[in-house]
C-alpha positions as CSV (number, residue, x, y, z in Angstrom):
1,M,102.9,64.7,54.8
2,V,101.6,66.1,58.1
3,I,103.3,69.4,58.9
4,D,101.5,70.3,62.2
5,F,98.4,69.4,64.2
6,E,96.7,70.3,67.4
7,V,94.8,68.1,69.9
8,L,92.5,69.8,72.4
9,S,90.6,68.3,75.3
10,N,88.2,69.9,77.8
11,F,87.9,66.8,79.9
12,C,90.3,64.9,82.3
13,Q,89.2,61.7,83.9
14,V,91.4,62.2,87.0
15,C,90.0,65.7,87.6
16,H,86.5,64.5,86.9
17,T,86.8,61.6,89.4
18,R,88.3,63.9,92.1
19,E,85.6,66.4,91.6
20,K,82.9,63.6,91.8
21,K,84.4,62.4,95.1
22,K,84.4,66.0,96.3
23,L,88.2,65.8,97.0
24,P,90.0,69.1,97.4
25,F,92.0,70.6,94.6
26,T,94.9,71.7,96.7
27,P,97.8,73.6,95.2
28,E,100.2,70.7,96.0
29,W,97.9,68.2,94.2
30,Q,97.4,70.5,91.2
31,Q,101.1,71.1,90.8
32,A,101.8,67.3,90.9
33,H,98.9,66.5,88.5
34,S,99.4,69.4,86.0
35,P,102.0,67.7,83.8
36,R,99.7,64.7,83.4
37,C,96.3,66.5,83.2
38,N,94.5,65.6,79.9
39,K,92.5,68.9,80.0
40,N,94.3,71.5,77.9
41,F,91.3,73.7,76.9
42,N,88.7,75.6,78.9
43,G,85.8,76.2,76.6
44,T,83.0,74.5,74.7
45,A,83.5,71.7,72.2
46,S,82.2,74.0,69.4
47,A,85.0,76.5,70.1
48,M,87.8,73.9,69.9
49,E,88.3,74.0,66.2
50,S,88.6,77.7,66.0
51,E,91.1,77.8,68.8
52,A,93.1,74.9,67.3
53,A,93.2,76.7,63.9
54,C,94.4,79.9,65.5
55,R,97.1,78.1,67.3
56,L,98.4,76.5,64.1
57,W,98.4,79.8,62.2
58,R,100.1,81.6,65.0
59,R,103.0,79.2,65.1
60,S,103.3,78.7,61.4
61,T,105.9,81.4,61.0
62,T,108.1,79.7,63.6
63,L,108.2,76.8,61.2
64,G,109.2,79.1,58.4
65,L,105.8,78.7,56.7
66,R,102.7,80.7,55.8
67,Y,99.4,78.9,55.3
68,T,97.8,81.1,52.7
69,T,94.9,78.9,51.7
70,F,92.2,77.7,54.1
71,V,90.1,74.7,53.0
72,G,86.9,74.3,54.9
73,D,83.5,72.7,54.6
74,G,81.3,75.8,54.6
75,D,81.4,76.6,58.3
76,S,82.7,80.1,58.4
77,S,83.3,80.4,62.2
78,T,86.8,78.8,62.0
79,Y,87.8,80.8,58.9
80,K,86.5,84.0,60.5
81,A,88.7,83.3,63.5
82,V,91.8,82.9,61.3
83,K,90.9,85.9,59.2
84,D,90.4,88.1,62.3
85,L,93.8,86.8,63.6
86,N,95.4,88.2,60.5
87,P,98.7,86.4,61.0
88,Y,100.5,87.6,57.8
89,D,100.9,90.6,55.6
90,V,98.9,88.7,52.9
91,P,95.3,87.5,53.3
92,V,94.4,83.9,54.0
93,V,92.0,82.8,51.1
94,K,89.2,80.4,51.8
95,E,88.4,77.5,49.4
96,E,85.6,75.0,49.7
97,C,86.0,71.2,50.1
98,V,84.4,70.0,46.9
99,N,83.2,66.8,48.6
100,H,81.2,68.9,51.1
101,V,79.9,71.3,48.5
102,S,78.6,68.3,46.4
103,K,76.3,67.3,49.2
104,R,74.6,70.6,49.5
105,L,72.1,70.0,46.7
106,G,70.7,67.0,48.5
107,T,70.5,68.9,51.8
108,R,68.7,71.8,50.1
109,L,66.3,69.7,48.1
110,R,65.3,67.6,51.2
111,K,64.7,70.9,53.2
112,L,62.7,72.3,50.3
113,K,60.5,69.1,50.1
114,K,59.8,69.4,53.8
115,E,59.0,73.1,53.7
116,L,56.6,72.9,50.7
117,S,53.9,70.9,52.5
118,T,50.2,71.3,52.7
119,S,47.5,70.1,55.1
120,I,45.2,67.3,53.9
121,T,42.4,65.3,55.5
122,T,42.6,61.5,55.3
123,K,39.6,59.2,54.8
124,T,39.6,58.6,58.5
125,G,39.2,62.3,59.1
126,K,42.8,62.8,60.4
127,E,44.5,65.9,59.3
128,V,48.1,65.4,58.1
129,R,50.7,67.5,56.3
130,R,52.2,66.2,53.1
131,S,54.8,67.6,50.7
132,V,53.6,69.0,47.4
133,L,56.8,67.6,46.0
134,G,56.2,64.1,47.3
135,G,54.8,61.0,45.5
136,A,55.7,59.0,42.4
137,G,57.3,61.1,39.6
138,Q,58.1,63.9,42.0
139,L,61.0,64.8,44.3
140,T,61.6,61.3,45.7
141,D,64.6,60.3,47.8
142,K,66.0,58.4,44.8
143,V,65.7,61.5,42.5
144,I,67.4,63.7,45.1
145,D,70.2,61.2,45.5
146,T,70.7,60.9,41.8
147,M,70.7,64.6,41.0
148,T,73.0,65.2,44.0
149,S,75.4,62.7,42.5
150,Y,75.2,64.5,39.1
151,Y,75.8,67.9,40.8
152,G,78.8,66.4,42.6
153,R,80.3,65.1,39.4
154,A,79.9,68.5,37.8
155,V,81.5,70.3,40.7
156,R,84.5,67.9,40.7
157,G,84.8,67.9,37.0
158,D,87.3,65.8,35.0
159,P,90.8,65.8,36.7
160,K,92.3,65.3,33.2
161,K,90.5,68.4,31.9
162,P,90.2,70.9,34.8
163,Y,87.8,73.8,34.5
164,S,89.4,77.0,33.3
165,D,86.8,79.3,34.9
166,T,83.5,79.2,36.8
167,N,81.4,79.5,33.7
168,E,82.5,76.0,32.6
169,M,81.6,74.5,36.0
170,S,78.3,76.4,36.0
171,T,77.4,75.1,32.5
172,A,78.1,71.5,33.6
173,I,75.8,71.9,36.6
174,W,73.0,73.5,34.6
175,A,73.3,70.8,31.9
176,S,72.3,68.1,34.4
177,Y,69.3,70.2,35.6
178,L,68.0,71.2,32.1
179,H,68.5,67.6,30.9
180,A,66.3,66.4,33.8
181,I,63.4,68.8,33.0
182,S,63.5,68.1,29.2
183,T,60.4,66.7,27.4
184,D,59.6,65.8,23.8
185,E,57.8,69.0,23.5
186,E,60.5,71.1,25.1
187,P,64.0,69.5,24.9
188,R,66.6,71.5,26.9
189,H,69.9,69.9,25.9
190,H,71.9,72.9,24.7
191,F,74.3,72.7,27.6
192,C,74.8,68.9,27.4
193,P,78.2,67.7,26.0
194,A,78.1,67.5,22.2
195,S,80.0,64.4,21.2
196,A,79.6,60.9,20.0
197,D,80.2,59.5,23.5
198,S,78.2,62.1,25.4
199,W,76.3,61.0,28.4
200,C,73.3,62.8,26.9
201,F,71.3,60.5,24.6
202,F,69.9,63.5,22.7
203,R,73.2,65.1,21.8
204,R,74.8,61.7,21.2
205,A,72.3,61.0,18.5
206,D,73.5,64.1,16.6
207,F,76.8,62.3,16.0
208,N,75.4,58.8,15.4
209,P,72.9,59.0,12.6
210,D,72.4,55.2,12.6
211,E,71.3,55.4,16.3
212,P,67.6,56.2,16.6
213,R,66.9,59.1,18.8
214,R,65.1,58.0,21.9
215,K,62.0,59.8,23.0
216,H,61.9,61.5,26.3
217,S,58.6,59.8,27.1
218,Q,60.4,56.5,27.1
219,K,62.5,57.5,30.0
220,P,61.3,60.8,31.5
221,G,63.8,63.2,33.1
222,Y,63.9,63.2,36.8
223,F,62.3,66.6,37.1
224,S,60.2,66.5,34.0
225,K,57.0,65.4,35.7
226,I,57.2,68.1,38.5
227,P,54.7,70.9,37.7
228,K,56.4,74.1,36.6
229,K,54.9,76.1,39.5
230,N,56.7,73.8,41.9
231,R,59.8,73.4,39.8
232,I,60.6,77.1,40.1
233,H,61.6,76.4,43.7
234,I,64.1,73.8,42.6
235,T,65.5,76.2,40.0
236,K,66.1,78.7,42.8
237,V,68.2,76.1,44.7
238,Y,70.3,75.5,41.6
239,T,70.7,79.2,41.1
240,D,72.1,79.5,44.7
241,L,74.4,76.6,44.3
242,T,75.9,77.9,41.0
243,S,76.8,81.3,42.3
244,R,80.1,82.7,41.1
245,D,81.3,83.2,44.6
246,L,80.8,79.5,45.6
247,L,82.1,78.0,42.4
248,S,85.2,80.1,42.4
249,K,86.1,78.4,45.7
250,C,85.8,75.0,44.1
251,L,87.8,75.5,40.9
252,K,91.0,73.9,42.3
253,G,89.2,70.8,43.5
254,R,90.5,70.9,47.0
255,T,89.3,68.1,49.3
256,Q,89.9,67.0,52.9
257,N,90.3,63.3,52.0
258,A,93.9,63.0,53.0
259,M,93.2,64.7,56.3
260,K,90.3,62.4,57.1
261,V,92.6,59.4,56.5
262,Y,95.0,60.7,59.1
263,T,92.1,61.4,61.4
264,A,90.8,57.8,61.0
265,R,94.2,56.4,61.8
266,F,94.5,58.5,64.8
267,G,91.0,57.5,65.8
268,R,91.7,53.8,65.6
269,R,94.6,54.1,67.9
270,S,92.6,56.2,70.3
271,Q,90.0,53.4,70.8
272,N,92.2,52.1,73.6
273,T,94.2,55.1,74.5
274,S,93.7,58.8,74.8
275,L,96.5,60.7,73.0
276,L,96.8,64.2,74.2
277,G,100.1,65.9,73.3
278,N,102.8,63.9,75.0
279,V,100.4,62.4,77.6
280,E,99.1,58.9,77.0
281,S,96.3,57.5,79.2
282,T,94.9,54.0,79.2
283,T,91.4,55.2,79.8
284,P,89.2,54.5,76.8
285,C,87.6,57.7,75.5
286,R,84.8,58.7,73.3
287,W,86.2,61.3,70.9
288,S,84.8,63.4,68.2
289,P,87.1,64.5,65.4
290,S,86.5,68.1,64.3
291,S,88.0,67.6,60.9
292,T,86.4,70.5,59.0
293,T,89.5,72.5,58.5
294,S,92.7,72.0,56.5
295,A,95.1,74.3,54.9
296,F,97.6,74.6,52.1
297,M,100.9,76.5,52.3
298,T,100.4,78.0,48.9
299,P,97.5,78.0,46.4
300,T,99.7,76.2,43.7
301,P,99.3,72.5,43.0
302,G,101.8,70.0,44.3
303,T,102.7,71.7,47.5
304,P,102.8,70.0,51.0
305,W,99.7,69.8,53.0
306,L,98.8,70.8,56.5
307,W,96.0,69.0,58.4
308,N,94.3,70.8,61.2
309,V,93.2,67.8,63.3
310,T,91.3,68.7,66.4
311,F,90.1,65.9,68.6
312,Q,87.3,66.8,71.0
313,V,87.7,64.4,73.9
314,K,84.4,64.7,75.7
315,Q,83.9,62.0,78.3
316,P,85.1,58.5,79.2
317,C,83.5,55.6,77.3
318,H,83.9,52.1,78.7
319,P,83.1,49.2,76.3
């Protein structure tokens, strides 16, 4: 259920054409054009989302509502604008979209791989920079994608058995990391689930005596071949991404999926029309959905949703 939304545009095709032809913006013309002008925001595209969010929060009380929970994707500028607005006598609490949080590991590991590089000289005498974490058995793109997937699963958890606190979520995340660095000489499976159907082969064997315990060397862990002196940097990334402050904002498993569905439907319609408030233009437009913000009226499950959908109409786009 969509409670409210805001559409902002800093571009009007009619005004743009008139300015391009160097026609005067007379008071009479402006008065006649104003009801149909598509431009309703004077500012940069990056400022649109913050402005739209503030407008929604300002008028929430006129609808008899208070949006007490802000769901974002990590960008603090919009939340800061709402927080500074201070629209109620109770604070607006920020929670993270777990889908966006789950992608942070991949982003951090790719950045780390790029930063940890060294200069080498090739056989032809050319000097190039190569990552110390690159190469077979190291931090390859496949390894990064796989471990990011495991991190995302741990953050989302099991919907049937939600986490009771951040410690449970942190344990699940560290289980995937320690499992990935385990070797025959140094198994690190104490955080892995202990059950007969555990995803961890090592702990699963404890409950299935007839099943031979597979050696780590048969299928090495994704991080097990990375030297410890380099692995310490990966450990630092996991430490940052398991902070209590971050995980506490993910406990309720909030996502922006429903809002993105609404955004996509609006976008398909706007391929042929530009929808701005009550004005509909037949000019095809290139639009950029700023869909990083959503809100919940209360922090309790099962309540209606609000989607803050901000469309940044930038310039005409003819097929």
